[in-house]
C-alpha positions as CSV (number, residue, x, y, z in Angstrom):
1,X,-12.1,-22.7,12.8
2,X,-14.0,-24.1,10.2
3,X,-13.2,-23.2,6.3
4,X,-16.3,-21.5,6.2
5,X,-16.2,-19.6,9.1
6,X,-12.2,-18.4,8.3
7,X,-13.3,-17.1,4.9
8,X,-16.2,-15.4,6.8
9,X,-13.4,-13.4,8.8
10,X,-10.9,-12.9,6.0
11,X,-12.0,-9.2,5.1
12,X,-11.6,-8.3,8.6
13,X,-8.5,-9.9,9.0
14,X,-7.1,-8.3,6.0
15,X,-7.9,-4.9,7.3
16,X,-6.0,-5.4,10.8
17,X,-3.0,-6.8,8.6
18,X,-3.0,-4.1,6.3
19,X,-3.5,-1.2,9.4
20,X,-0.6,-2.9,11.1
21,X,1.6,-2.8,8.2
22,X,0.5,0.9,7.4
23,X,2.0,1.5,11.2
24,X,5.1,0.0,10.8
25,X,5.6,1.8,7.3
26,X,5.9,5.1,9.3
27,X,5.5,8.3,7.4
28,X,6.3,11.9,8.6
29,X,6.2,15.4,7.6
30,X,9.6,17.3,7.5
31,X,8.4,19.5,10.6
32,X,7.9,16.4,12.5
33,X,11.6,15.0,12.0
34,X,12.7,18.9,12.6
35,X,11.1,18.7,15.7
36,X,12.7,15.3,16.8
37,X,15.9,16.4,16.3
38,X,15.3,19.8,18.0
39,X,14.0,17.8,21.0
40,X,17.2,15.2,21.0
41,X,19.5,18.4,20.7
42,X,17.7,19.6,23.6
43,X,18.1,23.2,21.4
44,X,16.3,25.1,19.1
45,X,17.4,24.7,15.1
46,X,18.9,27.6,13.5
47,X,18.5,28.1,9.9
48,X,21.5,30.3,9.2
49,X,23.8,27.4,11.2
50,X,22.5,25.1,8.6
51,X,23.2,27.0,5.7
52,X,26.7,27.3,7.0
53,X,27.0,23.8,7.7
54,X,25.5,22.8,4.5
55,X,28.0,25.1,2.4
56,X,31.3,24.5,4.8
57,X,33.8,21.5,3.9
58,X,34.5,20.9,7.6
59,X,38.3,20.2,7.2
60,X,37.4,17.7,3.9
61,X,37.6,18.1,0.3
62,X,33.5,17.6,0.3
63,X,30.6,19.8,1.8
64,X,26.8,19.1,1.3
65,X,26.8,21.2,-1.5
66,X,29.1,19.6,-3.1
67,X,26.4,17.3,-4.3
68,X,23.4,18.9,-3.7
69,X,24.4,22.4,-5.0
70,X,25.0,25.9,-2.7
71,X,20.9,26.6,-2.8
72,X,19.3,23.2,-3.3
73,X,16.2,24.0,-4.6
74,X,17.3,22.2,-7.9
75,X,18.8,19.2,-8.8
76,X,22.4,18.1,-8.3
77,X,25.1,15.5,-9.1
78,X,26.9,13.2,-6.9
79,X,30.8,14.9,-7.0
80,X,32.6,11.3,-8.0
81,X,29.8,9.4,-9.7
82,X,27.9,12.3,-11.3
83,X,24.8,10.4,-10.6
84,X,21.7,12.8,-10.8
85,X,20.3,13.9,-7.5
86,X,16.4,15.3,-7.1
87,X,16.0,18.6,-5.2
88,X,16.6,18.4,-1.7
89,X,14.5,21.1,-0.4
90,X,11.0,20.2,0.9
91,X,9.4,23.2,-1.1
92,X,10.4,21.8,-4.4
93,X,10.4,18.1,-3.7
94,X,7.6,17.1,-1.2
95,X,8.9,13.6,-0.9
96,X,11.7,14.7,0.6
97,X,12.1,14.0,4.7
98,X,8.8,12.1,4.8
99,X,10.7,8.8,5.5
100,X,12.5,8.4,8.4
101,X,14.4,5.5,7.9
102,X,15.5,6.9,4.6
103,X,16.5,10.2,6.5
104,X,18.7,8.8,8.8
105,X,20.1,6.4,6.5
106,X,21.2,9.6,4.0
107,X,22.1,11.7,6.7
108,X,24.5,8.9,8.2
109,X,25.9,8.0,4.6
110,X,26.2,11.6,3.8
111,X,27.3,13.1,7.1
112,X,30.2,10.2,7.2
113,X,31.3,11.4,3.3
114,X,31.5,15.2,4.4
115,X,32.3,14.8,8.2
116,X,33.9,11.6,8.6
117,X,31.8,11.0,11.3
118,X,27.7,11.2,12.0
119,X,25.8,14.2,12.4
120,X,24.7,15.2,15.4
121,X,21.2,15.9,16.1
122,X,21.5,19.5,16.4
123,X,23.6,19.5,13.0
124,X,20.5,17.7,11.4
125,X,17.9,19.9,13.0
126,X,20.0,23.3,11.9
127,X,20.1,22.0,8.2
128,X,16.4,20.6,8.0
129,X,15.8,23.8,9.7
130,X,17.4,25.6,6.7
131,X,16.1,23.5,4.1
132,X,12.7,24.2,5.1
133,X,13.1,27.5,5.1
134,X,14.0,27.6,1.3
135,X,11.4,28.5,-1.5
136,X,11.2,27.4,-5.1
């Protein structure tokens, strides 16, 4: 390929590369994530169970609400560091639960803090169902 033909095809090459990158950086709606977790759990989610899970301590000192607040429509702060945490409810903070990789990272980290294990798909579905039910 000559230099001239390379530059001739450069716009097409850049478009294909950017389209491929966009596919890698996947975003999702919180309802899509909820459907995925419910599918993995092979059971419907429950907002009631989600609220109970979120506010319960599960045998430890912390609950999800220790940092996010009993009703996470406002900001919270980390229980030990005091670091501010933005609202968790998607109706208040539309950026929440839109990046599947971040969602998994934070579920893994926070579940280990609260439960000393990772959350199950059913637990994630229940919590997300409750969070989606919250309004500003």
